[in-house]
C-alpha positions as a Markdown table, in Angstrom:
| # | Residue | x | y | z |
|---|---|---|---|---|
| 1 | Met | 122.5 | 70.0 | -160.9 |
| 2 | Glu | 126.2 | 70.5 | -161.4 |
| 3 | Tyr | 126.6 | 71.1 | -157.7 |
| 4 | Val | 124.9 | 67.9 | -156.8 |
| 5 | Tyr | 126.9 | 66.0 | -159.4 |
| 6 | Gly | 130.1 | 67.4 | -158.0 |
| 7 | Ala | 129.1 | 66.3 | -154.5 |
| 8 | Leu | 128.3 | 62.8 | -155.8 |
| 9 | Leu | 131.6 | 62.7 | -157.6 |
| 10 | Leu | 133.5 | 63.6 | -154.5 |
| 11 | Asn | 131.6 | 61.0 | -152.5 |
| 12 | Ala | 132.3 | 58.3 | -155.1 |
| 13 | Ala | 136.0 | 59.2 | -155.0 |
| 14 | Gly | 136.0 | 58.9 | -151.2 |
| 15 | Lys | 136.9 | 62.5 | -150.7 |
| 16 | Ser | 135.4 | 64.8 | -148.2 |
| 17 | Ile | 132.7 | 67.1 | -149.5 |
| 18 | Asp | 133.7 | 70.6 | -148.4 |
| 19 | Glu | 133.6 | 74.0 | -150.0 |
| 20 | Lys | 137.2 | 73.9 | -151.4 |
| 21 | Ala | 136.8 | 70.4 | -152.9 |
| 22 | Leu | 133.4 | 71.1 | -154.4 |
| 23 | Thr | 134.5 | 74.4 | -155.9 |
| 24 | Gly | 137.6 | 72.6 | -157.3 |
| 25 | Val | 135.4 | 70.0 | -159.0 |
| 26 | Leu | 133.1 | 72.6 | -160.4 |
| 27 | Ser | 135.9 | 74.7 | -161.7 |
| 28 | Ala | 137.6 | 71.6 | -163.3 |
| 29 | Ala | 134.3 | 70.9 | -165.1 |
| 30 | Gly | 134.2 | 74.4 | -166.5 |
| 31 | Val | 131.5 | 75.7 | -164.2 |
| 32 | Ser | 131.9 | 79.0 | -162.6 |
| 33 | Pro | 131.0 | 78.1 | -159.0 |
| 34 | Asp | 128.6 | 80.4 | -157.1 |
| 35 | Ala | 129.8 | 80.5 | -153.4 |
| 36 | Ala | 126.2 | 80.9 | -152.1 |
| 37 | Arg | 125.0 | 77.8 | -154.0 |
| 38 | Val | 128.0 | 75.8 | -152.8 |
| 39 | Lys | 127.3 | 76.8 | -149.2 |
| 40 | Ala | 123.6 | 76.0 | -149.6 |
| 41 | Leu | 124.3 | 72.6 | -150.9 |
| 42 | Leu | 126.8 | 71.9 | -148.2 |
| 43 | Ala | 124.3 | 73.0 | -145.5 |
| 44 | Ser | 121.7 | 70.7 | -147.0 |
| 45 | Leu | 124.1 | 67.8 | -147.0 |
| 46 | Glu | 125.2 | 68.4 | -143.4 |
| 47 | Gly | 124.7 | 65.2 | -141.4 |
| 48 | Val | 123.7 | 63.2 | -144.5 |
| 49 | Asn | 125.6 | 60.0 | -145.2 |
| 50 | Leu | 125.5 | 59.9 | -149.0 |
| 51 | Gly | 126.7 | 56.3 | -149.2 |
| 52 | Glu | 123.8 | 55.2 | -147.0 |
| 53 | Val | 121.3 | 57.2 | -149.0 |
| 54 | Leu | 122.5 | 55.9 | -152.3 |
| 55 | Ala | 122.5 | 52.3 | -151.0 |
| 56 | Lys | 118.9 | 52.7 | -150.0 |
| 57 | Ala | 117.9 | 54.3 | -153.3 |
| 58 | Glu | 119.4 | 51.4 | -155.2 |
| 59 | Thr | 117.3 | 48.9 | -153.3 |
| 60 | Phe | 114.0 | 50.4 | -154.5 |
| 61 | Ala | 113.4 | 48.9 | -157.9 |
| 62 | Ala | 111.2 | 50.7 | -160.4 |
| 63 | Pro | 107.8 | 49.0 | -160.5 |
| 64 | Ala | 107.4 | 46.6 | -163.3 |
| 65 | Ala | 105.0 | 47.6 | -166.1 |
| 66 | Ala | 101.6 | 45.9 | -165.9 |
| 67 | Pro | 101.4 | 43.0 | -168.4 |
| 68 | Val | 99.6 | 43.8 | -171.6 |
| 69 | Ala | 96.2 | 42.1 | -171.7 |
| 70 | Ala | 96.0 | 39.6 | -174.5 |
| 71 | Glu | 93.9 | 40.9 | -177.4 |
| 72 | Lys | 90.7 | 39.0 | -178.1 |
| 73 | Lys | 90.7 | 37.0 | -181.3 |
| 74 | Asp | 87.4 | 38.5 | -182.5 |
| 75 | Gly | 89.1 | 41.5 | -184.0 |
| 76 | Lys | 88.2 | 44.1 | -181.4 |
| 77 | Gly | 91.9 | 44.7 | -180.7 |
| 78 | Glu | 92.4 | 45.8 | -184.2 |
| 79 | Lys | 89.5 | 48.3 | -184.1 |
| 80 | Lys | 91.0 | 49.9 | -180.9 |
| 81 | Glu | 94.3 | 50.4 | -182.6 |
| 82 | Glu | 92.7 | 52.1 | -185.5 |
| 83 | Glu | 90.7 | 54.4 | -183.2 |
| 84 | Lys | 93.9 | 55.3 | -181.4 |
| 85 | Lys | 95.6 | 56.2 | -184.7 |
| 86 | Glu | 92.7 | 58.4 | -185.7 |
| 87 | Glu | 92.6 | 60.2 | -182.3 |
| 88 | Lys | 96.2 | 61.4 | -182.8 |
| 89 | Gly | 95.0 | 64.0 | -185.3 |
| 90 | Val | 98.1 | 66.2 | -185.5 |
| 91 | Ser | 101.0 | 65.0 | -187.6 |
| 92 | Glu | 104.6 | 65.5 | -186.6 |
| 93 | Glu | 105.0 | 68.1 | -189.3 |
| 94 | Glu | 102.1 | 70.1 | -187.9 |
| 95 | Ala | 103.4 | 69.9 | -184.4 |
| 96 | Ala | 106.9 | 71.1 | -185.6 |
| 97 | Glu | 105.3 | 74.1 | -187.4 |
| 98 | Gly | 103.5 | 75.0 | -184.1 |
| 99 | Leu | 106.7 | 74.8 | -182.2 |
| 100 | Ser | 108.6 | 77.0 | -184.7 |
| 101 | Ala | 106.0 | 79.7 | -184.1 |
| 102 | Leu | 106.9 | 79.7 | -180.4 |
| 103 | Phe | 110.6 | 80.0 | -180.9 |
| 104 | Gly | 110.7 | 82.4 | -183.9 |
């Protein structure tokens, strides 16, 4: 991801995205650049107008969440909430113990 971020940074600064510039940005960020990965990224970005792509990406808004249905006043909504709490079953402590077994 650092390589892509470097290319986006160069694009935002109005600089050309080439091997020397991308390697310089990565080095300045403390990343040891891999020449093969730099060349692969540059090859994939060849002919791509990042400004245009980013402008199109910004026009697509995330879909809005569906409105929550109003709970009925007869108490059924409360029962559903109680059932959901009971379904959870595993407490956070139990989950943490299980994770510690994975990582020693």
